[in-house]
C-alpha positions in Angstrom: 0.0 0.0 0.0 1.5 3.4 -1.0 1.1 6.2 1.5 1.6 8.9 -1.2 0.0 7.8 -4.5 1.4 9.3 -7.6 -0.4 12.4 -8.8 -1.8 13.2 -5.4 -1.6 16.6 -3.9 -0.1 16.5 -0.4 0.0 19.0 2.4 2.6 19.3 5.1 3.3 21.6 8.0 6.7 23.2 8.0 8.3 25.0 10.9 10.6 28.0 10.4 12.9 28.1 13.4 15.9 29.9 14.7 18.4 28.2 16.9 19.0 30.0 20.2 22.8 30.1 19.4 21.9 32.2 16.3 20.1 34.9 18.2 23.1 37.3 17.9 22.5 37.4 14.1 19.2 39.1 14.7 20.9 42.2 16.1 24.4 42.1 14.9 24.5 40.8 11.4 21.0 40.6 9.8 22.4 39.5 6.5 23.6 36.3 8.1 20.4 35.2 9.8 20.3 31.4 10.3 16.8 30.1 9.7 16.1 26.4 9.6 13.1 24.6 8.1 11.8 21.5 9.8 9.0 19.1 8.9 8.4 18.5 12.7 8.4 20.8 15.7 12.0 21.1 16.7 11.2 22.2 20.2 10.1 18.6 20.9 13.8 17.6 20.5 15.6 20.6 21.9 14.6 23.7 23.8 17.2 25.7 21.9 14.9 26.1 18.9 12.6 29.1 18.6 9.8 28.5 16.2 9.1 31.8 14.3 6.3 30.6 12.1 4.5 27.5 10.8 3.1 27.2 7.3 1.1 24.7 5.4 2.8 23.7 2.2 1.0 21.8 -0.6 2.8 20.0 -3.4 1.8 17.5 -6.0 3.8 14.5 -6.9 4.1 13.9 -10.6 2.0 11.1 -12.0 5.2 9.2 -12.9 6.9 9.8 -9.5 9.3 6.9 -8.7 11.0 7.2 -5.3 13.0 4.1 -5.9 15.2 5.2 -8.8 16.9 8.1 -7.1 17.5 6.1 -3.9 19.1 3.3 -6.0 21.3 5.8 -7.8 22.4 7.4 -4.5 23.2 3.9 -3.1 25.2 3.0 -6.2 27.1 6.2 -6.0 27.9 5.6 -2.3 28.9 2.0 -3.1 31.3 3.3 -5.8 32.8 5.8 -3.4 33.3 3.2 -0.6 34.7 0.7 -3.2 37.2 3.3 -4.4 38.2 4.2 -0.8 38.6 0.5 0.1 40.7 -0.2 -3.1 43.0 2.8 -2.2 43.4 1.6 1.4 44.3 -2.0 0.2 46.7 -0.6 -2.3 48.4 1.5 0.4 48.6 -1.6 2.7 50.1 -3.7 -0.1 52.7 -1.0 -0.9 53.7 -0.9 2.8 53.9 -4.7 2.9 56.1 -4.7 -0.2 58.4 -2.1 1.3 58.7 -4.0 4.5 59.4 -7.3 2.8 62.1 -5.7 0.6 64.1 -4.8 3.8 66.8 -7.2 4.7 67.2 -7.9 8.4 70.2 -9.8 9.7 69.4 -9.6 13.4 72.9 -8.2 14.1 73.5 -4.8 15.8 75.4 -2.4 13.6 
């Protein structure tokens, strides 16, 4: 059962909030105000958030909306990144092993 059928108009409440640590921006540097947008009331998780306003936002999913394809693409990209990092780490270890194995050790003090 799909909770958001394709082509359906959905409405969500969003919360425009300011973190208590950003209050200085209101008086000192208004061009750098730090607003955050939440899909839940952030005060439920931290008393440091000041909710300035809530709004109802409506949006319509396209009839051909497919949430799976972008998730698969993101996972494939992450897999490629992790594979590249792993390959580099193994190559570095192999280089270190080769360098150590090339050193001759006689066991005698020099």
